[in-house]
OpenMM code with the backbone's topology and positions (N, CA, C; nanometers):
from openmm import Vec3, app, unit

residues = "MET LYS GLU LYS THR ASP PRO LEU LYS GLU ALA GLU ASP ILE ALA LYS SER PHE ASN LYS GLU VAL ARG LYS LYS GLY LYS PRO ILE PHE ARG ARG TYR PRO LEU SER PHE ALA LEU LEU SER ILE PHE GLY PHE ALA ALA VAL ILE TYR GLY PHE GLU GLY ILE ILE ASP LYS ILE GLU TYR LEU ARG ASP ARG PRO TYR LEU VAL LEU LEU THR GLY LEU ILE VAL LEU SER VAL THR GLY THR ILE TYR LYS TRP LEU GLN ASN LYS GLU LEU ASN LEU HIS".split()
positions = [
    Vec3(-0.7915, 2.3517, 1.8080),
    Vec3(-0.6773, 2.2912, 1.7591),
    Vec3(-0.7199, 2.2502, 1.6172),
    Vec3(-0.6473, 2.2602, 1.5099),
    Vec3(-0.6996, 2.2262, 1.3680),
    Vec3(-0.6914, 2.0669, 1.3436),
    Vec3(-0.8171, 2.0076, 1.2889),
    Vec3(-0.8129, 1.8719, 1.2626),
    Vec3(-0.7544, 1.8357, 1.1490),
    Vec3(-0.6761, 1.7273, 1.1595),
    Vec3(-0.6071, 1.6662, 1.0404),
    Vec3(-0.7019, 1.5995, 0.9503),
    Vec3(-0.6764, 1.6378, 0.8158),
    Vec3(-0.7495, 1.5946, 0.7092),
    Vec3(-0.6912, 1.5071, 0.6267),
    Vec3(-0.7707, 1.3982, 0.5822),
    Vec3(-0.6973, 1.3085, 0.4839),
    Vec3(-0.7170, 1.3485, 0.3614),
    Vec3(-0.6019, 1.3776, 0.2774),
    Vec3(-0.6210, 1.4160, 0.1370),
    Vec3(-0.6671, 1.3244, 0.0390),
    Vec3(-0.6488, 1.1885, 0.0865),
    Vec3(-0.7241, 1.0901, -0.0210),
    Vec3(-0.8937, 1.0986, 0.0121),
    Vec3(-0.9355, 1.1197, 0.1326),
    Vec3(-1.0694, 1.1419, 0.1356),
    Vec3(-1.1167, 1.2788, 0.0809),
    Vec3(-1.0310, 1.3851, 0.0756),
    Vec3(-1.0883, 1.5111, 0.0290),
    Vec3(-1.0892, 1.4888, -0.1072),
    Vec3(-0.9849, 1.4102, -0.1755),
    Vec3(-0.9961, 1.3958, -0.3253),
    Vec3(-1.1430, 1.3086, -0.3690),
    Vec3(-1.1411, 1.1999, -0.2609),
    Vec3(-1.2597, 1.1321, -0.3220),
    Vec3(-1.3730, 1.2050, -0.2936),
    Vec3(-1.4128, 1.2714, -0.1904),
    Vec3(-1.5472, 1.3581, -0.1689),
    Vec3(-1.5369, 1.4553, -0.2914),
    Vec3(-1.4517, 1.5150, -0.3484),
    Vec3(-1.4495, 1.5873, -0.4664),
    Vec3(-1.5030, 1.5297, -0.5814),
    Vec3(-1.4363, 1.3890, -0.6111),
    Vec3(-1.4492, 1.3203, -0.7204),
    Vec3(-1.6227, 1.2717, -0.7086),
    Vec3(-1.6755, 1.2360, -0.5899),
    Vec3(-1.8089, 1.2012, -0.5687),
    Vec3(-1.9014, 1.3005, -0.5981),
    Vec3(-1.8621, 1.4357, -0.5596),
    Vec3(-1.9570, 1.5532, -0.5933),
    Vec3(-1.9607, 1.5757, -0.7480),
    Vec3(-1.8474, 1.5663, -0.8064),
    Vec3(-1.8246, 1.5765, -0.9460),
    Vec3(-1.9041, 1.4826, -1.0551),
    Vec3(-1.9026, 1.3343, -0.9782),
    Vec3(-1.9753, 1.2308, -1.0431),
    Vec3(-2.1139, 1.2826, -1.0349),
    Vec3(-2.1428, 1.2940, -0.9196),
    Vec3(-2.3094, 1.3222, -0.8709),
    Vec3(-2.3681, 1.4360, -0.9946),
    Vec3(-2.2851, 1.5457, -1.0069),
    Vec3(-2.3415, 1.6497, -1.1158),
    Vec3(-2.3198, 1.5950, -1.2594),
    Vec3(-2.2283, 1.5166, -1.2990),
    Vec3(-2.2124, 1.4724, -1.4131),
    Vec3(-2.3249, 1.3765, -1.4563),
    Vec3(-2.3471, 1.2719, -1.3517),
    Vec3(-2.4638, 1.1884, -1.3866),
    Vec3(-2.5879, 1.2521, -1.4117),
    Vec3(-2.6318, 1.3739, -1.3335),
    Vec3(-2.7517, 1.4452, -1.3666),
    Vec3(-2.7703, 1.4935, -1.4898),
    Vec3(-2.6664, 1.5324, -1.5511),
    Vec3(-2.6723, 1.5951, -1.6938),
    Vec3(-2.6319, 1.4942, -1.7952),
    Vec3(-2.5422, 1.3807, -1.7406),
    Vec3(-2.5202, 1.2854, -1.8508),
    Vec3(-2.6061, 1.1657, -1.8892),
    Vec3(-2.6973, 1.1473, -1.8046),
    Vec3(-2.7736, 1.0162, -1.8183),
    Vec3(-2.8791, 1.0365, -1.9323),
    Vec3(-2.9134, 1.1484, -1.9689),
    Vec3(-3.0148, 1.1786, -2.0939),
    Vec3(-2.9285, 1.1246, -2.2162),
    Vec3(-2.8084, 1.1960, -2.2056),
    Vec3(-2.6910, 1.1445, -2.3459),
    Vec3(-2.6780, 1.0055, -2.3599),
    Vec3(-2.6487, 0.9484, -2.2476),
    Vec3(-2.6013, 0.8151, -2.2309),
    Vec3(-2.7307, 0.7246, -2.2732),
    Vec3(-2.8549, 0.7806, -2.2366),
    Vec3(-2.9896, 0.6739, -2.3010),
    Vec3(-2.9930, 0.7063, -2.4355),
    Vec3(-2.9843, 0.8220, -2.4965),
    Vec3(-3.0135, 0.8541, -2.6375),
    Vec3(-2.9005, 0.7520, -2.7422),
    Vec3(-2.7791, 0.7683, -2.6834),
    Vec3(-2.6960, 0.7472, -2.7593),
    Vec3(-2.6108, 0.6122, -2.6806),
    Vec3(-2.6655, 0.5047, -2.6604),
    Vec3(-2.5783, 0.3970, -2.6008),
    Vec3(-2.4748, 0.3345, -2.6709),
    Vec3(-2.5102, 0.3013, -2.7853),
    Vec3(-2.4211, 0.2254, -2.8841),
    Vec3(-2.2921, 0.3145, -2.9110),
    Vec3(-2.3098, 0.4446, -2.9166),
    Vec3(-2.2018, 0.5419, -2.9677),
    Vec3(-2.1176, 0.5298, -2.8415),
    Vec3(-2.1746, 0.5586, -2.7133),
    Vec3(-2.0849, 0.5671, -2.5919),
    Vec3(-2.0205, 0.4360, -2.5802),
    Vec3(-2.0683, 0.3298, -2.6152),
    Vec3(-2.0059, 0.1919, -2.5835),
    Vec3(-1.9052, 0.1664, -2.6823),
    Vec3(-1.9040, 0.2095, -2.8197),
    Vec3(-1.8185, 0.1819, -2.9038),
    Vec3(-1.6978, 0.2908, -2.8523),
    Vec3(-1.7185, 0.4133, -2.8174),
    Vec3(-1.6203, 0.5040, -2.7747),
    Vec3(-1.5473, 0.4642, -2.6604),
    Vec3(-1.6079, 0.3931, -2.5724),
    Vec3(-1.5614, 0.3240, -2.4377),
    Vec3(-1.4627, 0.2455, -2.4958),
    Vec3(-1.5154, 0.1319, -2.5646),
    Vec3(-1.4124, 0.0332, -2.6205),
    Vec3(-1.3124, 0.0728, -2.6995),
    Vec3(-1.3273, 0.1708, -2.7814),
    Vec3(-1.2017, 0.2437, -2.8519),
    Vec3(-1.0938, 0.2936, -2.7545),
    Vec3(-1.1422, 0.3743, -2.6508),
    Vec3(-1.0470, 0.4373, -2.5609),
    Vec3(-1.0027, 0.3112, -2.4901),
    Vec3(-1.0277, 0.1912, -2.4288),
    Vec3(-0.9861, 0.0880, -2.3783),
    Vec3(-0.8581, 0.0310, -2.4555),
    Vec3(-0.9145, 0.0308, -2.5834),
    Vec3(-0.8253, -0.0654, -2.6729),
    Vec3(-0.7072, 0.0401, -2.7048),
    Vec3(-0.7387, 0.1887, -2.7231),
    Vec3(-0.6212, 0.2797, -2.7385),
    Vec3(-0.4985, 0.2761, -2.6243),
    Vec3(-0.5681, 0.2812, -2.5117),
    Vec3(-0.4645, 0.2423, -2.4088),
    Vec3(-0.3963, 0.1487, -2.4186),
    Vec3(-0.4612, 0.0272, -2.4189),
    Vec3(-0.3849, -0.0998, -2.3965),
    Vec3(-0.2767, -0.0984, -2.5426),
    Vec3(-0.3111, -0.0404, -2.6402),
    Vec3(-0.2323, -0.0343, -2.7534),
    Vec3(-0.1074, 0.0432, -2.7289),
    Vec3(-0.1373, 0.1562, -2.6740),
    Vec3(-0.0386, 0.2840, -2.6223),
    Vec3(0.0805, 0.2018, -2.5319),
    Vec3(-0.0069, 0.1235, -2.4176),
    Vec3(0.1030, 0.0410, -2.3365),
    Vec3(0.1784, -0.0340, -2.3990),
    Vec3(0.1257, -0.1084, -2.4704),
    Vec3(0.2147, -0.2082, -2.5535),
    Vec3(0.3202, -0.1600, -2.6560),
    Vec3(0.2893, -0.0414, -2.7205),
    Vec3(0.3884, 0.0318, -2.7815),
    Vec3(0.4866, 0.0933, -2.6804),
    Vec3(0.4713, 0.1385, -2.5716),
    Vec3(0.5863, 0.1774, -2.4795),
    Vec3(0.6768, 0.0486, -2.4331),
    Vec3(0.5945, -0.0425, -2.3953),
    Vec3(0.6722, -0.1540, -2.3670),
    Vec3(0.7570, -0.2184, -2.4792),
    Vec3(0.7192, -0.2176, -2.6079),
    Vec3(0.8064, -0.2693, -2.7071),
    Vec3(0.9161, -0.1857, -2.7166),
    Vec3(0.9031, -0.0664, -2.6760),
    Vec3(1.0217, 0.0572, -2.7038),
    Vec3(1.1580, 0.0277, -2.6037),
    Vec3(1.1072, -0.0519, -2.4907),
    Vec3(1.1967, -0.0907, -2.3945),
    Vec3(1.2284, -0.2048, -2.3944),
    Vec3(1.3469, -0.2260, -2.4498),
    Vec3(1.4169, -0.3536, -2.4891),
    Vec3(1.4194, -0.4664, -2.3700),
    Vec3(1.4551, -0.4169, -2.2525),
    Vec3(1.4351, -0.5150, -2.1308),
    Vec3(1.2973, -0.5844, -2.1084),
    Vec3(1.2034, -0.4948, -2.1331),
    Vec3(1.0467, -0.5566, -2.1002),
    Vec3(1.0173, -0.6251, -2.2120),
    Vec3(1.0482, -0.5808, -2.3490),
    Vec3(1.0327, -0.6512, -2.4615),
    Vec3(1.0661, -0.7907, -2.4726),
    Vec3(1.1818, -0.8047, -2.4297),
    Vec3(1.2526, -0.9385, -2.4375),
    Vec3(1.1976, -1.0283, -2.2975),
    Vec3(1.1288, -0.9884, -2.2208),
    Vec3(1.0883, -1.0597, -2.1112),
    Vec3(0.9276, -1.0265, -2.0893),
    Vec3(0.8325, -1.0761, -2.1822),
    Vec3(0.7121, -1.0761, -2.1532),
    Vec3(0.6559, -1.1394, -2.0268),
    Vec3(0.7132, -1.2286, -1.9704),
    Vec3(0.6563, -1.3172, -1.8497),
    Vec3(0.6699, -1.2059, -1.7319),
    Vec3(0.7893, -1.1120, -1.7316),
    Vec3(0.8078, -1.0291, -1.6345),
    Vec3(0.7009, -0.9296, -1.6336),
    Vec3(0.6608, -0.8790, -1.7750),
    Vec3(0.5728, -0.7821, -1.7808),
    Vec3(0.4364, -0.8330, -1.7167),
    Vec3(0.4147, -0.9553, -1.7502),
    Vec3(0.2589, -1.0196, -1.6936),
    Vec3(0.2842, -1.0271, -1.5629),
    Vec3(0.3812, -1.0578, -1.4831),
    Vec3(0.4050, -1.0992, -1.3404),
    Vec3(0.3877, -0.9569, -1.2849),
    Vec3(0.4643, -0.8536, -1.3213),
    Vec3(0.4416, -0.7141, -1.2734),
    Vec3(0.2838, -0.6541, -1.2858),
    Vec3(0.2088, -0.6986, -1.3963),
    Vec3(0.0947, -0.6591, -1.4054),
    Vec3(0.0107, -0.7482, -1.3021),
    Vec3(0.0131, -0.8518, -1.2716),
    Vec3(-0.0464, -0.9434, -1.1811),
    Vec3(-0.0106, -0.8798, -1.0419),
    Vec3(0.0919, -0.8457, -1.0015),
    Vec3(0.1350, -0.7766, -0.8760),
    Vec3(0.0595, -0.6715, -0.8576),
    Vec3(0.0856, -0.5701, -0.9435),
    Vec3(0.0109, -0.4482, -0.9562),
    Vec3(-0.1453, -0.4630, -0.9162),
    Vec3(-0.2259, -0.5498, -1.0178),
    Vec3(-0.3631, -0.5594, -0.9763),
    Vec3(-0.3948, -0.6131, -0.8133),
    Vec3(-0.3033, -0.7194, -0.7728),
    Vec3(-0.3017, -0.7565, -0.6610),
    Vec3(-0.3038, -0.6670, -0.5543),
    Vec3(-0.1892, -0.5848, -0.5537),
    Vec3(-0.1794, -0.4717, -0.4604),
    Vec3(-0.2766, -0.3569, -0.4802),
    Vec3(-0.3160, -0.3117, -0.5840),
    Vec3(-0.4341, -0.2229, -0.5848),
    Vec3(-0.5595, -0.2913, -0.5298),
    Vec3(-0.5934, -0.4167, -0.5522),
    Vec3(-0.7101, -0.4899, -0.4898),
    Vec3(-0.7236, -0.5058, -0.3716),
    Vec3(-0.5950, -0.5174, -0.2966),
    Vec3(-0.5649, -0.5440, -0.1508),
    Vec3(-0.6144, -0.3875, -0.1006),
    Vec3(-0.5215, -0.2738, -0.1564),
    Vec3(-0.5470, -0.1583, -0.1100),
    Vec3(-0.6852, -0.1093, -0.1144),
    Vec3(-0.7728, -0.1351, -0.2370),
    Vec3(-0.9038, -0.0983, -0.2508),
    Vec3(-0.9887, -0.1724, -0.1354),
    Vec3(-0.9715, -0.2987, -0.1011),
    Vec3(-1.0554, -0.3721, 0.0211),
    Vec3(-1.0132, -0.3130, 0.1207),
    Vec3(-0.8974, -0.2612, 0.1658),
    Vec3(-0.8446, -0.1926, 0.2825),
    Vec3(-0.9136, -0.0506, 0.3041),
    Vec3(-0.9161, -0.0153, 0.1916),
    Vec3(-0.9845, 0.1156, 0.1874),
    Vec3(-1.1286, 0.1309, 0.2280),
    Vec3(-1.2005, 0.0267, 0.1502),
    Vec3(-1.3297, -0.0016, 0.1599),
    Vec3(-1.3578, -0.0391, 0.3281),
    Vec3(-1.2751, -0.1219, 0.3642),
    Vec3(-1.3171, -0.1586, 0.5303),
    Vec3(-1.2778, -0.0405, 0.5966),
    Vec3(-1.1993, 0.0352, 0.5870),
    Vec3(-1.1599, 0.1667, 0.6708),
    Vec3(-1.2809, 0.2672, 0.6599),
    Vec3(-1.3672, 0.2778, 0.5175),
    Vec3(-1.4665, 0.3685, 0.5310),
    Vec3(-1.5845, 0.3028, 0.5671),
    Vec3(-1.5859, 0.1668, 0.5941),
    Vec3(-1.7152, 0.1223, 0.6387),
    Vec3(-1.7174, 0.1289, 0.7997),
    Vec3(-1.5917, 0.1307, 0.8335),
    Vec3(-1.5748, 0.1280, 0.9940),
    Vec3(-1.5896, 0.2885, 1.0270),
    Vec3(-1.5629, 0.3819, 0.9554),
    Vec3(-1.6119, 0.5181, 1.0033),
    Vec3(-1.7417, 0.5545, 0.9983),
    Vec3(-1.8285, 0.4714, 0.9376),
    Vec3(-1.9945, 0.5070, 0.9415),
    Vec3(-2.0536, 0.4466, 1.0304),
] * unit.nanometer
topology = app.Topology()
chain = topology.addChain("A")
for resn in residues:
    res = topology.addResidue(resn, chain)
    for name in ("N", "CA", "C"):
        topology.addAtom(name, app.Element.getBySymbol(name[0]), res)
């Protein structure tokens, strides 16, 4: 009988193996240029925030209701945090 696989678990395993390989090759570069990577990371984060702000500004309904955007963001963070804790507990129970 074929065992049922969890697609999220498979994706996570692939990501873990990918990250392991990147860490092996990436650590020397990060150590040599820590400031460059820190600045690039900050720029990337700021660009994403600025892009989201631009998208929200183009949607009149959201532009006129900043508290709705804030509330939606807080709800999304809360839900993702709950899912993260649930998945973490589920993984701990499997080992």
